[in-house]
C-alpha positions as CSV (number, residue, x, y, z in Angstrom):
1,M,-23.0,-16.9,-14.8
2,A,-23.3,-13.6,-12.7
3,Y,-20.5,-11.8,-11.2
4,L,-18.9,-9.4,-8.5
5,G,-18.3,-6.9,-10.8
6,P,-17.2,-4.8,-13.0
7,E,-15.2,-7.0,-15.6
8,K,-11.3,-7.3,-14.5
9,S,-12.4,-7.1,-10.6
10,F,-10.9,-11.0,-9.0
11,T,-14.2,-12.4,-8.6
12,W,-14.6,-11.8,-12.4
13,E,-11.0,-13.4,-12.8
14,A,-12.5,-16.2,-10.9
15,A,-15.8,-16.4,-12.9
16,A,-13.9,-16.5,-16.0
17,R,-10.9,-19.5,-14.6
18,Y,-14.0,-21.3,-13.1
19,M,-16.2,-21.5,-16.7
20,P,-14.0,-19.9,-19.6
21,E,-17.5,-20.7,-22.1
22,A,-19.6,-19.0,-19.5
23,E,-21.7,-15.8,-20.7
24,L,-20.7,-13.4,-17.7
25,I,-22.9,-11.5,-15.9
26,A,-21.7,-8.5,-13.8
27,A,-23.3,-7.5,-10.9
28,R,-22.8,-4.4,-9.0
29,G,-23.2,-6.2,-5.3
30,I,-23.2,-9.3,-4.2
31,A,-27.0,-9.6,-3.1
32,E,-27.4,-8.7,-6.4
33,V,-25.5,-11.9,-7.8
34,F,-27.7,-13.3,-5.4
35,D,-31.0,-12.2,-6.8
36,A,-30.0,-13.3,-10.8
37,V,-29.8,-16.5,-9.6
38,E,-32.9,-16.5,-7.7
39,S,-34.7,-14.9,-10.4
40,G,-33.3,-17.0,-12.9
41,S,-31.4,-14.4,-15.1
42,A,-28.2,-16.0,-14.4
43,Q,-27.6,-20.4,-13.6
44,L,-24.7,-19.5,-11.3
45,G,-23.3,-16.8,-9.2
46,V,-19.9,-16.4,-8.1
47,V,-19.2,-13.9,-5.1
48,P,-16.3,-14.0,-3.1
49,F,-16.6,-16.0,0.6
50,M,-13.1,-16.1,2.2
51,N,-10.1,-13.8,2.4
52,S,-7.2,-15.0,3.9
53,L,-6.0,-12.1,6.0
54,E,-9.7,-10.3,6.4
55,G,-11.5,-13.3,7.1
56,P,-14.8,-14.4,5.7
57,V,-16.7,-12.3,3.5
58,G,-19.7,-10.8,5.7
59,E,-22.5,-10.2,3.3
60,T,-21.5,-13.3,1.6
61,V,-21.9,-15.7,4.7
62,D,-25.2,-13.8,5.4
63,L,-26.8,-14.3,2.3
64,L,-25.8,-18.2,2.4
65,A,-27.7,-18.1,6.0
66,T,-30.8,-16.4,4.6
67,R,-31.3,-17.5,0.9
68,D,-32.3,-21.0,-0.7
69,L,-29.0,-20.9,-2.3
70,Y,-25.8,-22.8,-1.1
71,I,-21.9,-23.4,-2.6
72,S,-21.8,-25.5,-5.3
73,A,-17.8,-25.3,-6.0
74,V,-15.3,-23.4,-4.1
75,L,-12.1,-21.8,-6.6
76,E,-8.6,-20.7,-4.7
77,M,-6.8,-18.1,-6.0
78,R,-3.7,-16.3,-5.6
79,I,-4.7,-12.6,-5.1
80,T,-1.5,-10.2,-6.1
81,L,-2.5,-6.3,-5.4
82,C,-0.7,-3.7,-7.2
83,F,-0.6,-0.2,-6.8
84,A,-1.2,2.5,-9.7
85,A,-1.2,6.0,-8.7
86,K,-1.2,9.9,-11.1
87,G,1.2,12.6,-9.7
88,T,1.5,12.7,-5.7
89,P,-1.9,10.9,-4.3
90,R,-3.6,12.5,-1.5
91,V,-6.6,10.2,-2.5
92,V,-5.8,6.3,-2.8
93,Y,-9.2,4.4,-3.6
94,S,-10.0,0.8,-3.7
95,H,-11.9,-2.4,-2.1
96,P,-11.9,-2.1,2.2
97,H,-10.4,-6.1,1.9
98,A,-7.4,-4.6,-0.3
99,I,-7.2,-1.6,1.5
100,A,-6.9,-3.4,4.9
101,Q,-4.4,-6.1,3.2
102,A,-2.2,-2.7,2.0
103,R,-2.9,-1.2,5.1
104,R,1.1,-0.4,6.3
105,F,1.7,0.9,2.7
106,L,-0.6,3.0,3.1
107,S,0.2,4.6,6.0
108,S,3.5,5.3,4.5
109,L,1.9,7.6,2.2
110,G,-0.3,9.4,4.4
111,A,-3.3,9.9,1.7
112,Q,-6.8,9.8,2.0
113,V,-8.6,6.1,1.9
114,V,-11.8,6.1,-0.3
115,Y,-13.6,2.5,-0.3
116,T,-15.1,1.3,-3.6
117,S,-17.1,-1.6,-4.3
118,S,-14.6,-3.2,-6.0
119,T,-10.5,-2.9,-7.0
120,A,-11.8,-2.9,-10.7
121,E,-13.7,0.1,-9.7
122,A,-10.8,2.0,-7.7
123,V,-8.6,1.2,-11.1
124,Q,-11.7,3.3,-13.1
125,R,-11.8,6.1,-10.6
126,L,-8.0,6.8,-11.7
127,D,-9.7,8.0,-14.8
128,E,-11.8,10.8,-13.1
129,C,-9.2,12.0,-10.8
130,Q,-5.6,13.5,-10.3
131,D,-3.2,13.3,-7.9
132,C,-4.5,9.6,-6.7
133,G,-3.9,6.1,-6.3
134,A,-6.1,2.4,-7.0
135,I,-4.8,-1.0,-4.9
136,A,-6.0,-3.4,-7.9
137,S,-5.2,-6.5,-9.5
138,P,-2.6,-6.9,-12.1
139,K,-5.4,-7.4,-14.6
140,A,-7.7,-4.6,-13.7
141,L,-4.4,-2.0,-14.2
142,E,-3.7,-3.6,-17.7
143,G,-3.1,-0.8,-20.2
144,R,-2.5,2.0,-17.8
145,Q,0.5,4.5,-18.0
146,G,1.9,5.9,-15.0
147,A,3.2,5.0,-12.2
148,L,2.5,1.1,-11.3
149,R,4.6,-0.8,-8.1
150,R,3.9,-4.5,-6.7
């Protein structure tokens, strides 16, 4: 099963819940998930479709309209976002939907926002920076030292 990765992204969580016994294949983008299913390198694909606050995920909707694939199941997930920081964050990394959902909190920080392909990628960026933060899932932040606020 292909999913929008990396591991510990919200889409990874959805794929693991939907089919725990499946071999999970991380894709770098939504189109790559569609490509994997169309080519037969994956039997199923898991992509984000709807965000309760930000609405439909445009790329997924576009690809469903232009590719010969269809939705076979819908899984709803409650999304919890957390903030982790190293030092005094001057830059905050996260996916655009998570950034939008945390806009009020982020405005109080006055930090620069940098978009990532997923919240799990945002956590990976914490390893490469000083004075930065990430908005991500509790699962993606497991085992991390330092400041963590829900």
